DRENDO-1510 file (C-alpha; in Angstrom, 1 decimal, always signed):
<recs>
REC; n; res; u; v; w
REC; 1; ILE; +93.4; +64.7; +174.1 .
REC; 2; PRO; +96.0; +64.8; +176.9 .
REC; 3; ILE; +99.1; +66.4; +175.5 .
REC; 4; GLN; +102.3; +64.7; +176.7 .
REC; 5; MET; +105.1; +67.2; +177.2 .
REC; 6; SER; +107.3; +65.3; +179.6 .
REC; 7; SER; +106.0; +67.6; +182.4 .
REC; 8; LEU; +108.1; +70.4; +180.9 .
REC; 9; GLN; +106.5; +73.7; +179.9 .
REC; 10; ILE; +107.3; +74.5; +176.3 .
REC; 11; LYS; +108.5; +78.1; +175.9 .
REC; 12; GLU; +108.2; +80.0; +172.7 .
REC; 13; GLU; +111.7; +81.0; +171.6 .
REC; 14; LYS; +111.9; +84.5; +170.3 .
REC; 15; VAL; +114.3; +85.4; +167.5 .
REC; 16; LYS; +116.6; +88.0; +168.8 .
REC; 17; PRO; +118.0; +90.8; +166.6 .
REC; 18; ASP; +121.6; +90.9; +165.8 .
REC; 19; THR; +123.9; +93.1; +167.9 .
REC; 20; ASN; +123.3; +96.0; +165.6 .
REC; 21; GLY; +119.6; +95.8; +166.2 .
REC; 22; GLU; +118.7; +94.7; +162.7 .
REC; 23; LYS; +117.1; +91.5; +161.6 .
REC; 24; SER; +118.0; +89.7; +158.4 .
REC; 25; ALA; +115.9; +90.0; +155.3 .
REC; 26; SER; +115.3; +86.2; +155.4 .
REC; 27; PHE; +114.0; +86.5; +159.0 .
REC; 28; PHE; +111.4; +89.1; +157.9 .
REC; 29; LEU; +110.3; +87.0; +154.9 .
REC; 30; THR; +109.9; +83.9; +157.1 .
REC; 31; GLU; +108.3; +85.8; +159.9 .
REC; 32; ASP; +105.9; +87.6; +157.6 .
REC; 33; ARG; +104.7; +84.5; +155.8 .
REC; 34; ALA; +104.4; +82.4; +158.9 .
REC; 35; ALA; +102.7; +85.2; +160.9 .
REC; 36; GLN; +100.3; +85.9; +158.0 .
REC; 37; SER; +99.3; +82.2; +158.0 .
REC; 38; LEU; +98.9; +82.2; +161.8 .
REC; 39; LEU; +96.8; +85.4; +161.7 .
REC; 40; ASN; +94.4; +83.8; +159.3 .
REC; 41; LYS; +94.0; +80.7; +161.6 .
REC; 42; LEU; +93.5; +82.9; +164.7 .
REC; 43; ILE; +90.9; +85.3; +163.2 .
REC; 44; ARG; +88.7; +82.9; +161.2 .
REC; 45; SER; +85.8; +81.6; +163.2 .
REC; 46; ASN; +84.3; +79.7; +160.2 .
REC; 47; LEU; +85.2; +78.7; +156.7 .
REC; 48; VAL; +85.3; +81.0; +153.8 .
REC; 49; ASP; +82.1; +80.8; +151.8 .
REC; 50; ASN; +83.9; +79.8; +148.6 .
REC; 51; THR; +82.2; +79.3; +145.2 .
REC; 52; ASN; +85.4; +78.5; +143.4 .
REC; 53; GLN; +86.0; +75.6; +141.1 .
REC; 54; VAL; +88.2; +72.6; +142.1 .
REC; 55; GLU; +90.7; +71.4; +139.6 .
REC; 56; VAL; +91.8; +67.8; +140.1 .
REC; 57; LEU; +94.8; +66.5; +138.3 .
REC; 58; GLN; +95.5; +62.8; +138.5 .
REC; 59; ARG; +98.5; +60.7; +137.5 .
REC; 60; ASP; +96.2; +57.8; +136.4 .
REC; 61; PRO; +93.7; +59.0; +133.9 .
REC; 62; ASN; +91.7; +55.7; +134.4 .
REC; 63; SER; +91.4; +56.3; +138.2 .
REC; 64; PRO; +87.8; +57.3; +139.1 .
REC; 65; LEU; +87.3; +60.7; +140.7 .
REC; 66; TYR; +85.3; +60.3; +143.9 .
REC; 67; SER; +83.7; +63.3; +145.6 .
REC; 68; VAL; +81.9; +63.1; +148.9 .
REC; 69; LYS; +78.9; +65.3; +149.7 .
REC; 70; SER; +78.6; +64.2; +153.3 .
REC; 71; PHE; +81.0; +63.0; +156.0 .
REC; 72; GLU; +78.9; +59.8; +156.4 .
REC; 73; GLU; +80.0; +58.7; +153.0 .
REC; 74; LEU; +83.6; +58.5; +154.2 .
REC; 75; ARG; +82.5; +55.7; +156.6 .
REC; 76; LEU; +84.4; +57.3; +159.5 .
REC; 77; LYS; +84.5; +55.8; +163.0 .
REC; 78; PRO; +81.6; +57.0; +165.0 .
REC; 79; GLN; +83.9; +58.9; +167.5 .
REC; 80; LEU; +85.4; +60.8; +164.6 .
REC; 81; LEU; +82.1; +61.7; +163.0 .
REC; 82; GLN; +81.0; +62.9; +166.4 .
REC; 83; GLY; +84.1; +65.1; +166.6 .
REC; 84; VAL; +83.5; +66.5; +163.1 .
REC; 85; TYR; +80.0; +67.6; +164.0 .
REC; 86; ALA; +81.0; +68.9; +167.4 .
REC; 87; MET; +83.4; +71.3; +165.5 .
REC; 88; GLY; +80.5; +72.7; +163.5 .
REC; 89; PHE; +81.1; +71.0; +160.2 .
REC; 90; ASN; +77.8; +70.0; +158.7 .
REC; 91; ARG; +79.1; +69.0; +155.3 .
REC; 92; PRO; +82.5; +68.9; +153.7 .
REC; 93; SER; +84.0; +72.1; +152.2 .
REC; 94; LYS; +85.1; +72.1; +148.5 .
REC; 95; ILE; +88.7; +71.2; +149.4 .
REC; 96; GLN; +87.5; +68.6; +151.9 .
REC; 97; GLU; +85.1; +66.8; +149.7 .
REC; 98; ASN; +87.8; +66.3; +147.1 .
REC; 99; ALA; +90.8; +65.8; +149.3 .
REC; 100; LEU; +89.2; +63.4; +151.8 .
REC; 101; SER; +87.8; +61.2; +149.1 .
REC; 102; GLU; +91.2; +60.9; +147.5 .
REC; 103; ILE; +92.9; +60.3; +150.9 .
REC; 104; LEU; +90.5; +57.9; +152.5 .
REC; 105; VAL; +88.9; +56.0; +149.6 .
REC; 106; HIS; +92.0; +53.8; +149.1 .
REC; 107; PRO; +92.9; +51.1; +151.6 .
REC; 108; PRO; +95.7; +51.8; +154.1 .
REC; 109; GLU; +98.0; +49.3; +152.3 .
REC; 110; LEU; +97.5; +51.1; +149.0 .
REC; 111; PRO; +97.4; +54.8; +150.1 .
REC; 112; GLN; +97.1; +57.7; +147.7 .
REC; 113; ASN; +99.6; +60.5; +148.0 .
REC; 114; LEU; +98.1; +64.0; +147.6 .
REC; 115; ILE; +99.2; +67.6; +146.9 .
REC; 116; ALA; +96.4; +70.1; +147.7 .
REC; 117; GLN; +96.4; +73.8; +147.2 .
REC; 118; SER; +93.8; +76.0; +148.7 .
REC; 119; GLN; +93.8; +79.4; +150.4 .
REC; 120; SER; +93.4; +79.9; +154.2 .
REC; 121; GLY; +90.0; +79.3; +155.6 .
REC; 122; THR; +88.8; +76.6; +153.3 .
REC; 123; GLY; +89.3; +73.6; +155.6 .
REC; 124; LYS; +92.7; +72.2; +154.7 .
REC; 125; THR; +93.8; +71.6; +158.3 .
REC; 126; ALA; +90.6; +69.7; +159.2 .
REC; 127; ALA; +91.0; +67.6; +156.1 .
REC; 128; PHE; +94.5; +66.3; +156.9 .
REC; 129; VAL; +93.7; +66.0; +160.6 .
REC; 130; LEU; +90.7; +63.8; +159.8 .
REC; 131; ALA; +93.0; +61.7; +157.5 .
REC; 132; MET; +95.5; +61.2; +160.3 .
REC; 133; LEU; +92.9; +60.3; +162.9 .
REC; 134; SER; +91.3; +57.9; +160.5 .
REC; 135; ARG; +94.5; +56.0; +159.9 .
REC; 136; VAL; +95.6; +55.6; +163.5 .
REC; 137; GLU; +95.3; +52.4; +165.4 .
REC; 138; PRO; +94.6; +53.5; +169.0 .
REC; 139; ALA; +95.8; +50.2; +170.5 .
REC; 140; ASP; +99.3; +50.6; +169.0 .
REC; 141; ARG; +101.3; +52.9; +171.4 .
REC; 142; TYR; +103.8; +54.4; +169.0 .
REC; 143; PRO; +103.9; +57.3; +166.5 .
REC; 144; GLN; +101.9; +56.4; +163.4 .
REC; 145; CYS; +101.2; +59.9; +162.0 .
REC; 146; LEU; +103.7; +62.7; +161.6 .
REC; 147; CYS; +102.8; +66.3; +160.7 .
REC; 148; LEU; +105.4; +69.0; +160.0 .
REC; 149; SER; +104.6; +72.7; +160.5 .
REC; 150; PRO; +107.0; +75.6; +159.8 .
REC; 151; THR; +106.7; +77.3; +163.2 .
REC; 152; TYR; +106.0; +76.5; +166.8 .
REC; 153; GLU; +102.8; +78.6; +166.8 .
REC; 154; LEU; +101.4; +77.0; +163.6 .
REC; 155; ALA; +102.1; +73.5; +165.1 .
REC; 156; LEU; +100.1; +74.5; +168.2 .
REC; 157; GLN; +97.2; +75.7; +166.1 .
REC; 158; THR; +97.1; +72.3; +164.2 .
REC; 159; GLY; +97.3; +70.6; +167.6 .
REC; 160; LYS; +94.2; +72.4; +168.7 .
REC; 161; VAL; +92.3; +71.0; +165.7 .
REC; 162; ILE; +93.5; +67.5; +166.5 .
REC; 163; GLU; +92.3; +67.9; +170.1 .
REC; 164; GLN; +88.9; +69.1; +169.1 .
REC; 165; MET; +88.3; +66.6; +166.4 .
REC; 166; GLY; +89.7; +63.7; +168.4 .
REC; 167; LYS; +88.1; +64.5; +171.8 .
REC; 168; PHE; +85.7; +61.6; +171.6 .
REC; 169; HIS; +88.6; +59.2; +171.0 .
REC; 170; PRO; +90.4; +59.6; +174.4 .
REC; 171; GLU; +92.8; +56.8; +173.7 .
REC; 172; LEU; +94.5; +58.8; +170.9 .
REC; 173; LYS; +97.4; +60.8; +172.2 .
REC; 174; LEU; +99.3; +63.8; +170.7 .
REC; 175; ALA; +102.9; +64.8; +171.2 .
REC; 176; TYR; +104.7; +68.0; +170.2 .
REC; 177; ALA; +108.1; +67.8; +168.6 .
REC; 178; VAL; +109.1; +71.4; +169.1 .
REC; 179; ARG; +112.1; +73.1; +170.5 .
REC; 180; GLY; +111.8; +73.3; +174.3 .
REC; 181; ASN; +110.1; +70.0; +174.7 .
REC; 182; LYS; +113.1; +68.0; +176.0 .
REC; 183; LEU; +112.9; +64.3; +176.5 .
REC; 184; GLU; +115.4; +61.9; +178.1 .
REC; 185; ARG; +117.8; +60.3; +175.6 .
REC; 186; GLY; +116.7; +56.8; +174.8 .
REC; 187; GLN; +113.1; +57.5; +175.6 .
REC; 188; LYS; +110.4; +56.3; +173.2 .
REC; 189; ILE; +107.3; +58.3; +172.2 .
REC; 190; ASN; +104.1; +56.4; +173.0 .
REC; 191; GLU; +101.7; +59.0; +171.4 .
REC; 192; GLN; +100.2; +57.9; +168.0 .
REC; 193; ILE; +100.3; +61.4; +166.5 .
REC; 194; VAL; +103.4; +63.7; +166.5 .
REC; 195; ILE; +103.3; +67.3; +165.3 .
REC; 196; GLY; +106.3; +69.5; +165.2 .
REC; 197; THR; +108.8; +71.6; +163.3 .
REC; 198; PRO; +111.3; +70.1; +160.8 .
REC; 199; GLY; +114.5; +70.6; +162.8 .
REC; 200; THR; +113.2; +69.0; +166.0 .
REC; 201; VAL; +111.4; +66.2; +164.2 .
REC; 202; LEU; +114.6; +65.4; +162.4 .
REC; 203; ASP; +116.5; +65.2; +165.7 .
REC; 204; TRP; +113.7; +63.0; +167.2 .
REC; 205; CYS; +113.8; +60.6; +164.2 .
REC; 206; SER; +117.6; +60.3; +163.7 .
REC; 207; LYS; +119.9; +61.6; +166.4 .
REC; 208; LEU; +117.7; +61.0; +169.5 .
REC; 209; ARG; +115.7; +58.1; +168.1 .
REC; 210; PHE; +112.5; +59.0; +170.0 .
REC; 211; ILE; +110.5; +58.1; +166.8 .
REC; 212; ASP; +110.9; +55.1; +164.6 .
REC; 213; PRO; +110.2; +56.7; +161.1 .
REC; 214; LYS; +109.8; +53.2; +159.5 .
REC; 215; ARG; +106.4; +52.8; +161.4 .
REC; 216; ILE; +104.9; +56.1; +160.2 .
REC; 217; LYS; +101.7; +55.6; +158.1 .
REC; 218; VAL; +100.8; +59.2; +157.3 .
REC; 219; PHE; +103.2; +62.0; +156.7 .
REC; 220; VAL; +101.8; +65.6; +156.4 .
REC; 221; LEU; +103.6; +68.6; +155.2 .
REC; 222; ASP; +101.5; +71.6; +156.2 .
REC; 223; GLU; +102.0; +75.2; +155.0 .
REC; 224; ALA; +104.4; +74.2; +152.3 .
REC; 225; ASP; +104.7; +77.7; +150.9 .
REC; 226; VAL; +105.8; +79.0; +154.4 .
REC; 227; MET; +108.0; +76.0; +154.9 .
REC; 228; ILE; +110.1; +76.7; +151.8 .
REC; 229; ALA; +110.5; +80.3; +152.8 .
REC; 230; THR; +112.2; +79.1; +156.0 .
REC; 231; GLN; +115.9; +78.5; +155.8 .
REC; 232; GLY; +116.8; +74.9; +156.2 .
REC; 233; HIS; +113.2; +73.6; +156.4 .
REC; 234; GLN; +113.2; +72.3; +152.8 .
REC; 235; ASP; +116.3; +70.1; +153.4 .
REC; 236; GLN; +115.2; +68.9; +156.8 .
REC; 237; SER; +111.8; +67.9; +155.4 .
REC; 238; ILE; +113.3; +66.0; +152.5 .
REC; 239; ARG; +115.7; +64.2; +154.9 .
REC; 240; ILE; +112.7; +63.1; +157.1 .
REC; 241; GLN; +110.7; +61.9; +154.1 .
REC; 242; ARG; +113.6; +59.7; +153.0 .
REC; 243; MET; +113.5; +57.9; +156.3 .
REC; 244; LEU; +109.8; +56.9; +155.9 .
REC; 245; PRO; +108.6; +53.6; +154.5 .
REC; 246; ARG; +107.5; +53.3; +150.8 .
REC; 247; ASN; +103.9; +52.7; +151.7 .
REC; 248; CYS; +103.7; +55.8; +153.9 .
REC; 249; GLN; +100.9; +58.2; +152.7 .
REC; 250; MET; +102.4; +61.6; +151.8 .
REC; 251; LEU; +100.1; +64.6; +152.1 .
REC; 252; LEU; +101.3; +68.1; +151.2 .
REC; 253; PHE; +99.1; +71.2; +151.7 .
REC; 254; SER; +99.9; +74.8; +150.6 .
REC; 255; ALA; +98.0; +78.0; +150.3 .
REC; 256; THR; +99.9; +78.9; +147.2 .
REC; 257; PHE; +101.2; +76.9; +144.3 .
REC; 258; GLU; +104.2; +78.7; +143.1 .
REC; 259; ASP; +107.0; +77.0; +141.1 .
REC; 260; SER; +109.1; +76.8; +144.2 .
REC; 261; VAL; +106.3; +74.9; +146.0 .
REC; 262; TRP; +105.8; +72.6; +143.1 .
REC; 263; LYS; +109.5; +71.7; +142.8 .
REC; 264; PHE; +109.6; +71.1; +146.6 .
REC; 265; ALA; +106.4; +68.9; +146.4 .
REC; 266; GLN; +107.9; +66.8; +143.6 .
REC; 267; LYS; +110.9; +65.9; +145.8 .
REC; 268; VAL; +108.7; +64.9; +148.7 .
REC; 269; VAL; +105.5; +63.5; +147.4 .
REC; 270; PRO; +105.9; +60.6; +144.8 .
REC; 271; ASP; +103.1; +60.0; +142.2 .
REC; 272; PRO; +100.6; +62.3; +143.8 .
REC; 273; ASN; +97.1; +63.3; +142.9 .
REC; 274; ILE; +96.8; +67.0; +142.8 .
REC; 275; ILE; +93.9; +69.2; +143.9 .
REC; 276; LYS; +93.9; +72.9; +143.2 .
REC; 277; LEU; +91.1; +75.2; +144.5 .
REC; 278; LYS; +91.1; +77.9; +141.9 .
REC; 279; ARG; +91.0; +81.2; +143.8 .
REC; 280; GLU; +88.9; +84.0; +142.4 .
REC; 281; GLU; +91.4; +86.0; +140.5 .
REC; 282; GLU; +92.2; +89.3; +142.1 .
REC; 283; THR; +90.9; +91.5; +139.4 .
REC; 284; LEU; +90.8; +95.3; +138.8 .
REC; 285; ASP; +87.6; +95.1; +136.8 .
REC; 286; THR; +85.3; +95.6; +139.8 .
REC; 287; ILE; +87.5; +98.3; +141.4 .
REC; 288; LYS; +87.3; +102.0; +140.5 .
REC; 289; GLN; +90.8; +103.6; +140.8 .
REC; 290; TYR; +91.5; +107.2; +141.3 .
REC; 291; TYR; +94.4; +109.4; +142.3 .
REC; 292; VAL; +94.5; +112.7; +144.3 .
REC; 293; LEU; +97.2; +115.4; +143.7 .
REC; 294; CYS; +98.6; +116.9; +146.9 .
REC; 295; ASN; +101.7; +118.9; +147.8 .
REC; 296; ASN; +102.6; +117.4; +151.1 .
REC; 297; ARG; +101.5; +115.1; +153.9 .
REC; 298; ASP; +99.1; +117.6; +155.5 .
REC; 299; GLU; +97.3; +118.0; +152.2 .
REC; 300; LYS; +97.0; +114.3; +151.8 .
REC; 301; PHE; +95.5; +114.1; +155.2 .
REC; 302; GLN; +93.0; +116.9; +154.4 .
REC; 303; ALA; +92.1; +115.1; +151.1 .
REC; 304; LEU; +91.5; +112.0; +153.1 .
REC; 305; CYS; +89.2; +113.8; +155.5 .
REC; 306; ASN; +87.2; +115.4; +152.6 .
REC; 307; LEU; +86.8; +112.0; +151.0 .
REC; 308; TYR; +85.8; +110.2; +154.1 .
REC; 309; GLY; +83.3; +113.0; +155.1 .
REC; 310; ALA; +81.6; +113.0; +151.8 .
REC; 311; ILE; +80.8; +109.3; +151.1 .
REC; 312; THR; +79.3; +106.5; +153.1 .
REC; 313; ILE; +82.0; +104.0; +153.8 .
REC; 314; ALA; +81.3; +100.6; +155.3 .
REC; 315; GLN; +85.0; +100.1; +156.3 .
REC; 316; ALA; +88.2; +101.4; +154.9 .
REC; 317; MET; +91.8; +100.3; +154.9 .
REC; 318; ILE; +94.6; +102.9; +154.6 .
REC; 319; PHE; +98.1; +101.8; +153.6 .
REC; 320; CYS; +101.2; +103.7; +154.6 .
REC; 321; HIS; +104.9; +103.0; +153.7 .
REC; 322; THR; +106.3; +103.3; +157.2 .
REC; 323; ARG; +105.2; +102.5; +160.8 .
REC; 324; LYS; +105.9; +106.2; +161.7 .
REC; 325; THR; +103.5; +107.5; +159.1 .
REC; 326; ALA; +100.9; +104.9; +160.0 .
REC; 327; SER; +101.1; +105.9; +163.7 .
REC; 328; TRP; +100.9; +109.6; +162.9 .
REC; 329; LEU; +97.9; +109.1; +160.6 .
REC; 330; ALA; +96.0; +106.9; +163.0 .
REC; 331; ALA; +96.5; +109.5; +165.7 .
REC; 332; GLU; +95.3; +112.4; +163.5 .
REC; 333; LEU; +92.2; +110.5; +162.3 .
REC; 334; SER; +91.4; +109.7; +166.0 .
REC; 335; LYS; +91.5; +113.4; +166.8 .
REC; 336; GLU; +89.0; +114.0; +164.0 .
REC; 337; GLY; +86.6; +111.6; +165.7 .
REC; 338; HIS; +87.1; +108.5; +163.5 .
REC; 339; GLN; +87.1; +105.0; +164.9 .
REC; 340; VAL; +90.6; +103.9; +163.9 .
REC; 341; ALA; +92.6; +100.7; +164.4 .
REC; 342; LEU; +96.4; +100.6; +163.8 .
REC; 343; LEU; +98.2; +97.5; +162.6 .
REC; 344; SER; +102.0; +97.3; +162.2 .
REC; 345; GLY; +104.8; +94.8; +162.1 .
REC; 346; GLU; +106.2; +95.4; +165.7 .
REC; 347; MET; +103.0; +94.0; +167.2 .
REC; 348; MET; +102.8; +90.4; +168.4 .
REC; 349; VAL; +100.8; +88.1; +166.2 .
REC; 350; GLU; +98.1; +87.8; +168.9 .
REC; 351; GLN; +97.8; +91.5; +169.1 .
REC; 352; ARG; +97.5; +91.8; +165.3 .
REC; 353; ALA; +94.8; +89.1; +165.3 .
REC; 354; ALA; +92.9; +91.0; +168.0 .
REC; 355; VAL; +93.0; +94.3; +166.0 .
REC; 356; ILE; +91.9; +92.5; +162.8 .
REC; 357; GLU; +89.0; +90.8; +164.7 .
REC; 358; ARG; +87.8; +94.1; +166.0 .
REC; 359; PHE; +87.9; +95.6; +162.5 .
REC; 360; ARG; +86.1; +92.6; +161.1 .
REC; 361; GLU; +83.4; +93.0; +163.7 .
REC; 362; GLY; +83.0; +96.7; +162.8 .
REC; 363; LYS; +84.2; +98.0; +166.1 .
REC; 364; GLU; +86.6; +100.2; +164.2 .
REC; 365; LYS; +85.7; +101.5; +160.7 .
REC; 366; VAL; +89.2; +102.5; +159.6 .
REC; 367; LEU; +92.3; +100.2; +159.6 .
REC; 368; VAL; +95.6; +102.1; +159.2 .
REC; 369; THR; +98.4; +99.7; +158.3 .
REC; 370; THR; +101.7; +99.0; +156.6 .
REC; 371; ASN; +102.2; +96.1; +154.2 .
REC; 372; VAL; +101.9; +93.6; +157.0 .
REC; 373; CYS; +98.2; +93.5; +156.2 .
REC; 374; ALA; +98.4; +93.7; +152.4 .
REC; 375; ARG; +98.1; +90.0; +151.8 .
REC; 376; GLY; +95.9; +87.2; +152.8 .
REC; 377; ILE; +93.4; +89.0; +155.0 .
REC; 378; ASP; +89.8; +89.0; +153.6 .
REC; 379; VAL; +87.3; +91.4; +155.2 .
REC; 380; GLU; +84.2; +91.4; +153.2 .
REC; 381; GLN; +82.9; +94.8; +154.4 .
REC; 382; VAL; +85.9; +96.8; +153.1 .
REC; 383; SER; +84.6; +99.1; +150.4 .
REC; 384; VAL; +87.5; +101.6; +150.2 .
REC; 385; VAL; +91.2; +101.1; +150.1 .
REC; 386; ILE; +93.4; +104.2; +150.3 .
REC; 387; ASN; +97.1; +104.2; +149.4 .
REC; 388; PHE; +98.3; +107.1; +151.6 .
REC; 389; ASP; +101.7; +106.1; +150.2 .
REC; 390; LEU; +102.2; +104.3; +146.9 .
REC; 391; PRO; +103.9; +100.9; +147.3 .
REC; 392; VAL; +107.5; +100.8; +146.2 .
REC; 393; ASP; +110.3; +98.2; +146.5 .
REC; 394; LYS; +113.6; +98.7; +148.2 .
REC; 395; ASP; +115.0; +100.4; +145.1 .
REC; 396; GLY; +112.1; +102.9; +144.9 .
REC; 397; ASN; +110.5; +101.2; +141.9 .
REC; 398; PRO; +106.7; +100.5; +141.7 .
REC; 399; ASP; +105.8; +97.3; +143.6 .
REC; 400; ASN; +103.0; +96.2; +141.3 .
REC; 401; GLU; +102.3; +93.0; +143.2 .
REC; 402; THR; +101.8; +94.8; +146.5 .
REC; 403; TYR; +99.6; +97.3; +144.8 .
REC; 404; LEU; +97.4; +94.5; +143.5 .
REC; 405; HIS; +97.2; +92.9; +146.9 .
REC; 406; ARG; +96.5; +96.2; +148.6 .
REC; 407; ILE; +93.6; +97.3; +146.5 .
REC; 408; GLY; +92.4; +93.7; +146.3 .
REC; 409; ARG; +91.2; +94.1; +149.9 .
REC; 410; THR; +88.2; +95.8; +148.3 .
REC; 411; GLY; +86.2; +94.4; +145.5 .
REC; 412; ARG; +86.4; +91.0; +147.2 .
REC; 413; PHE; +84.0; +88.2; +146.2 .
REC; 414; GLY; +82.8; +90.0; +143.1 .
REC; 415; LYS; +81.7; +93.2; +144.9 .
REC; 416; ARG; +82.5; +96.6; +143.6 .
REC; 417; GLY; +85.2; +98.6; +145.4 .
REC; 418; LEU; +87.0; +101.9; +145.4 .
REC; 419; ALA; +90.8; +102.6; +145.5 .
REC; 420; VAL; +92.2; +106.1; +146.0 .
REC; 421; ASN; +95.9; +106.8; +145.6 .
REC; 422; MET; +97.5; +109.9; +147.2 .
REC; 423; VAL; +100.2; +111.5; +145.0 .
REC; 424; ASP; +102.4; +114.2; +146.5 .
REC; 425; SER; +105.5; +114.6; +144.2 .
REC; 426; LYS; +106.8; +114.1; +140.7 .
REC; 427; HIS; +108.4; +110.9; +141.8 .
REC; 428; SER; +105.1; +109.4; +143.1 .
REC; 429; MET; +103.3; +110.6; +139.9 .
REC; 430; ASN; +105.9; +108.6; +137.9 .
REC; 431; ILE; +105.3; +105.6; +140.1 .
REC; 432; LEU; +101.5; +105.9; +139.5 .
REC; 433; ASN; +102.0; +106.2; +135.7 .
REC; 434; ARG; +104.1; +103.0; +135.7 .
REC; 435; ILE; +101.5; +101.2; +137.8 .
REC; 436; GLN; +98.9; +102.2; +135.2 .
REC; 437; GLU; +101.1; +100.9; +132.4 .
REC; 438; HIS; +101.7; +97.6; +134.1 .
REC; 439; PHE; +98.0; +96.8; +134.6 .
REC; 440; ASN; +96.9; +98.6; +131.5 .
REC; 441; LYS; +94.2; +100.3; +133.5 .
REC; 442; LYS; +93.7; +104.0; +133.6 .
REC; 443; ILE; +93.6; +105.6; +137.1 .
REC; 444; GLU; +91.6; +108.8; +136.9 .
REC; 445; ARG; +92.2; +112.0; +138.8 .
REC; 446; LEU; +89.9; +113.0; +141.6 .
REC; 447; ASP; +89.4; +116.5; +143.0 .
REC; 448; THR; +88.5; +115.9; +146.7 .
REC; 449; ASP; +87.6; +119.6; +147.0 .
REC; 450; ASP; +84.7; +119.0; +144.6 .
REC; 451; LEU; +81.9; +117.4; +146.6 .
REC; 452; ASP; +79.8; +116.7; +143.5 .
REC; 453; GLU; +82.6; +114.7; +142.0 .
REC; 454; ILE; +83.1; +112.7; +145.2 .
REC; 455; GLU; +79.4; +111.9; +145.4 .
REC; 456; LYS; +79.5; +110.8; +141.7 .
REC; 457; ILE; +82.2; +108.3; +142.3 .
REC; 458; ALA; +80.5; +107.1; +145.4 .
REC; 459; ASN; +77.4; +106.2; +143.4 .
</recs>
């Protein structure tokens, strides 16, 4: 699909640090959640093989629940069906078979609003892109579908999916409403689909009047959990929604379904059907947990080498508290001859994606990282997670949620896993004890100088 950008090159705008070199806490929260979401989109070449149950909650108990098992059942235009198959989709994923039937089974004049929750890699983007492409009238040269993404990069990723799925429908056009794509005042948008960030879309709809919001048929809010972590995006999204016609179809998609997301959704999506893809609960039942007593950093490193040399490890993730420790550890492990990858927050998102992709492919067996990789990344081959430093919050208290996310990188998809915690002081022993109490799970001591004991836990 030719992408109209008024012959201007869109430039990514970097957030600059304040004069003292520090970035605000809200910046890091937003950047981390948005970057994590983008990472998942960049590194996934196919959908997660998910066996989870789908929970469908409907406003009308008498409304029949439709579920499609093939894309043909949706009665898509031939060009769209061709685009779907060209993308490698043979049959709908769990979220697609439920969401698409809810979105498309109703006629355009009586659209069904939808809130859908499903983790990354399950086909959410393809679902709402197909919905938008299905509702568009190619002969009408004005915006009919509007999609909001929280960041420039995530908008471009969704745009790529629209390009791929719509490539056999050349009359459909796509425009990006993002900062840097400047149009002449008074100009009207001819493209049928507009994707952009809330601030720019709001300007295009109200101040600049490039878009007539009263003619929008489908309104998509993507990455709602990231959106509400971004300052101002909530208010901007609500203001845009209030400009749209009553019969506009509202679709909200989110990887998480926290209370804040739900409250936001209720303001934006009236009378929705709700689809929740129940994620396999991150459980400690399949993960063996141990701790190793050490006196200092060097002893922790030696214990790590003993452990790694004594058991067969498919792949391991090692978490450190600071970038400095992570860099030092990666260098020391490399000296010992291990294939090591380093992942930390100062890397560009594309660099992080390349590192994770190499690790996923097994080109490096050990991934040393800070908390940037603790959430949202699933690598099925990971069999061991090592906490070189125990996770603590800014006040030095145990960060139980991060601990769960860290060791949850192993034991994925019902497989057994091993988690080893390095303890080097009374303070860190206290942290470990409090983590044990929180999860009500005993973490046993491991002597890494005892090869028999190591082999026993490996088996």
